[in-house]
A tleap script that builds the chain and sets N, CA, C and O, in Angstrom:
source leaprc.protein.ff14SB
mol = sequence {
  NMET PRO LYS MET LYS SER VAL LYS GLY ALA
  VAL LYS ARG PHE LYS VAL LYS LYS ASN GLY
  THR VAL LYS ARG GLY THR ALA PHE ARG SER
  HIE ILE LEU THR LYS GLN ASP ALA GLY THR
  ARG ARG LYS GLN ASN ALA PRO LYS VAL ILE
  ALA LYS VAL ASP GLU LYS ASN VAL LYS ALA
  MET ILE CASN
}
set mol.1.N position { 123.828 98.086 144.211 }
set mol.1.CA position { 122.506 97.555 143.915 }
set mol.1.C position { 122.366 97.409 142.394 }
set mol.1.O position { 122.569 98.384 141.671 }
set mol.2.N position { 122.023 96.208 141.891 }
set mol.2.CA position { 121.903 96.041 140.441 }
set mol.2.C position { 120.652 96.736 139.898 }
set mol.2.O position { 119.673 96.947 140.613 }
set mol.3.N position { 120.718 97.083 138.619 }
set mol.3.CA position { 119.575 97.707 137.968 }
set mol.3.C position { 118.464 96.688 137.789 }
set mol.3.O position { 118.722 95.489 137.687 }
set mol.4.N position { 117.211 97.174 137.752 }
set mol.4.CA position { 116.083 96.301 137.454 }
set mol.4.C position { 116.049 96.053 135.954 }
set mol.4.O position { 116.188 96.986 135.163 }
set mol.5.N position { 115.867 94.810 135.567 }
set mol.5.CA position { 115.760 94.489 134.149 }
set mol.5.C position { 114.300 94.586 133.729 }
set mol.5.O position { 113.397 94.271 134.504 }
set mol.6.N position { 114.081 95.022 132.502 }
set mol.6.CA position { 112.713 95.063 131.992 }
set mol.6.C position { 112.323 93.670 131.523 }
set mol.6.O position { 113.175 92.866 131.145 }
set mol.7.N position { 111.022 93.395 131.554 }
set mol.7.CA position { 110.491 92.116 131.093 }
set mol.7.C position { 110.381 92.199 129.579 }
set mol.7.O position { 109.548 92.944 129.062 }
set mol.8.N position { 111.207 91.447 128.859 }
set mol.8.CA position { 111.312 91.589 127.409 }
set mol.8.C position { 110.003 91.232 126.701 }
set mol.8.O position { 109.693 91.806 125.657 }
set mol.9.N position { 109.240 90.299 127.251 }
set mol.9.CA position { 107.946 89.963 126.653 }
set mol.9.C position { 106.977 91.128 126.725 }
set mol.9.O position { 106.186 91.347 125.808 }
set mol.10.N position { 107.043 91.879 127.825 }
set mol.10.CA position { 106.177 93.048 127.979 }
set mol.10.C position { 106.633 94.191 127.085 }
set mol.10.O position { 105.803 94.930 126.555 }
set mol.11.N position { 107.935 94.344 126.913 }
set mol.11.CA position { 108.467 95.412 126.058 }
set mol.11.C position { 107.987 95.224 124.626 }
set mol.11.O position { 107.695 96.200 123.935 }
set mol.12.N position { 107.904 93.972 124.176 }
set mol.12.CA position { 107.467 93.688 122.813 }
set mol.12.C position { 105.967 93.890 122.629 }
set mol.12.O position { 105.510 94.108 121.507 }
set mol.13.N position { 105.198 93.821 123.704 }
set mol.13.CA position { 103.742 93.841 123.583 }
set mol.13.C position { 103.100 95.192 123.874 }
set mol.13.O position { 101.989 95.447 123.412 }
set mol.14.N position { 103.768 96.064 124.628 }
set mol.14.CA position { 103.150 97.316 125.061 }
set mol.14.C position { 103.975 98.517 124.653 }
set mol.14.O position { 105.200 98.441 124.554 }
set mol.15.N position { 103.280 99.648 124.413 }
set mol.15.CA position { 103.941 100.917 124.140 }
set mol.15.C position { 103.245 101.987 124.977 }
set mol.15.O position { 102.021 101.976 125.111 }
set mol.16.N position { 104.029 102.917 125.543 }
set mol.16.CA position { 103.453 104.008 126.319 }
set mol.16.C position { 103.224 105.184 125.381 }
set mol.16.O position { 104.139 105.621 124.683 }
set mol.17.N position { 101.987 105.698 125.369 }
set mol.17.CA position { 101.657 106.844 124.534 }
set mol.17.C position { 102.132 108.129 125.201 }
set mol.17.O position { 102.550 108.114 126.359 }
set mol.18.N position { 102.068 109.245 124.467 }
set mol.18.CA position { 102.538 110.518 125.009 }
set mol.18.C position { 101.738 110.963 126.225 }
set mol.18.O position { 102.282 111.607 127.121 }
set mol.19.N position { 100.446 110.625 126.266 }
set mol.19.CA position { 99.626 111.052 127.399 }
set mol.19.C position { 99.753 110.113 128.597 }
set mol.19.O position { 99.098 110.331 129.617 }
set mol.20.N position { 100.590 109.064 128.493 }
set mol.20.CA position { 100.846 108.192 129.636 }
set mol.20.C position { 100.067 106.897 129.641 }
set mol.20.O position { 100.388 105.997 130.416 }
set mol.21.N position { 99.041 106.772 128.792 }
set mol.21.CA position { 98.304 105.513 128.728 }
set mol.21.C position { 99.148 104.487 127.978 }
set mol.21.O position { 100.098 104.838 127.278 }
set mol.22.N position { 98.791 103.224 128.132 }
set mol.22.CA position { 99.590 102.147 127.545 }
set mol.22.C position { 98.769 101.450 126.467 }
set mol.22.O position { 97.658 100.984 126.719 }
set mol.23.N position { 99.333 101.388 125.259 }
set mol.23.CA position { 98.686 100.701 124.150 }
set mol.23.C position { 98.970 99.220 124.227 }
set mol.23.O position { 99.998 98.801 124.761 }
set mol.24.N position { 98.055 98.424 123.691 }
set mol.24.CA position { 98.244 96.977 123.632 }
set mol.24.C position { 97.742 96.471 122.292 }
set mol.24.O position { 97.078 97.198 121.554 }
set mol.25.N position { 98.061 95.229 121.981 }
set mol.25.CA position { 97.585 94.598 120.761 }
set mol.25.C position { 96.237 93.941 120.976 }
set mol.25.O position { 95.649 94.039 122.053 }
set mol.26.N position { 95.757 93.275 119.949 }
set mol.26.CA position { 94.480 92.586 120.006 }
set mol.26.C position { 94.699 91.096 119.800 }
set mol.26.O position { 95.537 90.699 118.991 }
set mol.27.N position { 93.961 90.277 120.517 }
set mol.27.CA position { 94.048 88.833 120.354 }
set mol.27.C position { 93.304 88.398 119.095 }
set mol.27.O position { 92.462 89.132 118.578 }
set mol.28.N position { 93.617 87.207 118.609 }
set mol.28.CA position { 92.932 86.564 117.482 }
set mol.28.C position { 93.092 87.328 116.182 }
set mol.28.O position { 92.144 87.424 115.403 }
set mol.29.N position { 94.290 87.881 115.929 }
set mol.29.CA position { 94.530 88.635 114.705 }
set mol.29.C position { 95.575 87.980 113.810 }
set mol.29.O position { 95.928 88.548 112.777 }
set mol.30.N position { 96.082 86.804 114.172 }
set mol.30.CA position { 97.245 86.287 113.456 }
set mol.30.C position { 96.896 85.520 112.187 }
set mol.30.O position { 97.495 85.785 111.145 }
set mol.31.N position { 95.959 84.586 112.228 }
set mol.31.CA position { 95.655 83.779 111.043 }
set mol.31.C position { 94.250 83.214 111.161 }
set mol.31.O position { 93.600 83.343 112.198 }
set mol.32.N position { 93.788 82.584 110.082 }
set mol.32.CA position { 92.434 82.024 109.942 }
set mol.32.C position { 91.387 83.088 110.281 }
set mol.32.O position { 90.496 82.863 111.099 }
set mol.33.N position { 91.512 84.232 109.645 }
set mol.33.CA position { 90.567 85.317 109.887 }
set mol.33.C position { 89.291 85.150 109.074 }
set mol.33.O position { 88.348 85.922 109.244 }
set mol.34.N position { 89.247 84.149 108.187 }
set mol.34.CA position { 88.054 83.944 107.364 }
set mol.34.C position { 86.877 83.459 108.205 }
set mol.34.O position { 85.724 83.630 107.809 }
set mol.35.N position { 87.151 82.866 109.342 }
set mol.35.CA position { 86.058 82.402 110.210 }
set mol.35.C position { 85.383 83.550 110.947 }
set mol.35.O position { 84.245 83.415 111.394 }
set mol.36.N position { 86.077 84.678 111.077 }
set mol.36.CA position { 85.502 85.827 111.770 }
set mol.36.C position { 84.679 86.655 110.796 }
set mol.36.O position { 85.025 86.781 109.622 }
set mol.37.N position { 83.585 87.219 111.297 }
set mol.37.CA position { 82.811 88.089 110.415 }
set mol.37.C position { 83.522 89.432 110.278 }
set mol.37.O position { 84.417 89.760 111.058 }
set mol.38.N position { 83.109 90.196 109.278 }
set mol.38.CA position { 83.808 91.427 108.914 }
set mol.38.C position { 83.782 92.447 110.047 }
set mol.38.O position { 84.753 93.178 110.244 }
set mol.39.N position { 82.682 92.505 110.790 }
set mol.39.CA position { 82.578 93.461 111.889 }
set mol.39.C position { 83.601 93.200 112.973 }
set mol.39.O position { 84.191 94.134 113.516 }
set mol.40.N position { 83.815 91.931 113.292 }
set mol.40.CA position { 84.804 91.572 114.310 }
set mol.40.C position { 86.201 91.966 113.863 }
set mol.40.O position { 86.974 92.522 114.643 }
set mol.41.N position { 86.529 91.676 112.595 }
set mol.41.CA position { 87.857 92.027 112.084 }
set mol.41.C position { 88.061 93.536 112.065 }
set mol.41.O position { 89.158 94.020 112.343 }
set mol.42.N position { 87.026 94.268 111.743 }
set mol.42.CA position { 87.118 95.725 111.690 }
set mol.42.C position { 87.318 96.303 113.083 }
set mol.42.O position { 88.092 97.245 113.254 }
set mol.43.N position { 86.635 95.755 114.079 }
set mol.43.CA position { 86.790 96.234 115.458 }
set mol.43.C position { 88.186 95.946 115.997 }
set mol.43.O position { 88.688 96.680 116.848 }
set mol.44.N position { 88.812 94.882 115.506 }
set mol.44.CA position { 90.149 94.543 115.985 }
set mol.44.C position { 91.214 95.480 115.436 }
set mol.44.O position { 92.335 95.494 115.944 }
set mol.45.N position { 90.890 96.267 114.408 }
set mol.45.CA position { 91.833 97.247 113.891 }
set mol.45.C position { 91.914 98.488 114.773 }
set mol.45.O position { 92.901 99.222 114.722 }
set mol.46.N position { 90.893 98.724 115.574 }
set mol.46.CA position { 90.841 99.925 116.401 }
set mol.46.C position { 91.927 99.867 117.472 }
set mol.46.O position { 92.245 98.785 117.967 }
set mol.47.N position { 92.505 101.024 117.840 }
set mol.47.CA position { 93.536 101.022 118.878 }
set mol.47.C position { 92.975 100.614 120.236 }
set mol.47.O position { 91.861 100.992 120.599 }
set mol.48.N position { 93.751 99.845 120.973 }
set mol.48.CA position { 93.330 99.357 122.283 }
set mol.48.C position { 94.242 99.925 123.358 }
set mol.48.O position { 95.434 100.131 123.130 }
set mol.49.N position { 93.672 100.175 124.534 }
set mol.49.CA position { 94.417 100.694 125.682 }
set mol.49.C position { 94.176 99.747 126.845 }
set mol.49.O position { 93.062 99.252 127.018 }
set mol.50.N position { 95.213 99.487 127.649 }
set mol.50.CA position { 95.030 98.582 128.783 }
set mol.50.C position { 94.220 99.274 129.879 }
set mol.50.O position { 94.092 100.499 129.896 }
set mol.51.N position { 93.679 98.474 130.787 }
set mol.51.CA position { 92.864 98.988 131.877 }
set mol.51.C position { 93.713 99.850 132.813 }
set mol.51.O position { 94.916 99.635 132.961 }
set mol.52.N position { 93.062 100.822 133.433 }
set mol.52.CA position { 93.738 101.772 134.325 }
set mol.52.C position { 94.431 101.043 135.493 }
set mol.52.O position { 95.519 101.437 135.912 }
set mol.53.N position { 93.797 99.981 136.013 }
set mol.53.CA position { 94.363 99.280 137.173 }
set mol.53.C position { 95.643 98.526 136.827 }
set mol.53.O position { 96.452 98.250 137.713 }
set mol.54.N position { 95.839 98.189 135.547 }
set mol.54.CA position { 97.020 97.433 135.145 }
set mol.54.C position { 98.179 98.319 134.726 }
set mol.54.O position { 99.288 97.820 134.537 }
set mol.55.N position { 97.955 99.625 134.572 }
set mol.55.CA position { 98.982 100.522 134.045 }
set mol.55.C position { 100.246 100.543 134.890 }
set mol.55.O position { 101.352 100.525 134.350 }
set mol.56.N position { 100.096 100.580 136.202 }
set mol.56.CA position { 101.255 100.662 137.091 }
set mol.56.C position { 102.148 99.440 136.935 }
set mol.56.O position { 103.371 99.564 136.866 }
set mol.57.N position { 101.537 98.252 136.877 }
set mol.57.CA position { 102.311 97.015 136.749 }
set mol.57.C position { 103.023 96.940 135.412 }
set mol.57.O position { 104.189 96.549 135.349 }
set mol.58.N position { 102.330 97.314 134.336 }
set mol.58.CA position { 102.930 97.231 133.003 }
set mol.58.C position { 104.070 98.220 132.869 }
set mol.58.O position { 105.112 97.890 132.303 }
set mol.59.N position { 103.889 99.433 133.381 }
set mol.59.CA position { 104.957 100.431 133.301 }
set mol.59.C position { 106.180 99.993 134.098 }
set mol.59.O position { 107.310 100.289 133.711 }
set mol.60.N position { 105.963 99.286 135.212 }
set mol.60.CA position { 107.086 98.770 135.981 }
set mol.60.C position { 107.821 97.673 135.211 }
set mol.60.O position { 109.040 97.541 135.321 }
set mol.61.N position { 107.075 96.888 134.432 }
set mol.61.CA position { 107.703 95.824 133.654 }
set mol.61.C position { 108.521 96.373 132.491 }
set mol.61.O position { 109.570 95.822 132.158 }
set mol.62.N position { 108.045 97.469 131.861 }
set mol.62.CA position { 108.754 97.958 130.690 }
set mol.62.C position { 109.705 99.092 131.017 }
set mol.62.O position { 110.444 99.544 130.142 }
set mol.63.N position { 109.704 99.560 132.256 }
set mol.63.CA position { 110.509 100.686 132.757 }
set mol.63.C position { 111.418 101.254 131.710 }
set mol.63.O position { 112.155 102.202 131.981 }
savepdb mol mol.pdb
quit
C-alpha cells in the first residue's frame, strides 16, 4: 500500500501548534495596504486559528 502524500499547498499555508490547534494566515496582506485603514491592518497582524470543524481535514492534508 503506498503512503499518503501531503497536499503541498496546505503544508505551506498551515502550521500545527503545540496544543493541537492549526494556525493560518490572513487574506489581503500582500500589497496595496494603503487603501486599508490602520485598524484593519493592525487586526490582520493578530494570530489566526482555523475553525474547529476544519481541523480534521487540514491535519489529514498536512499529515
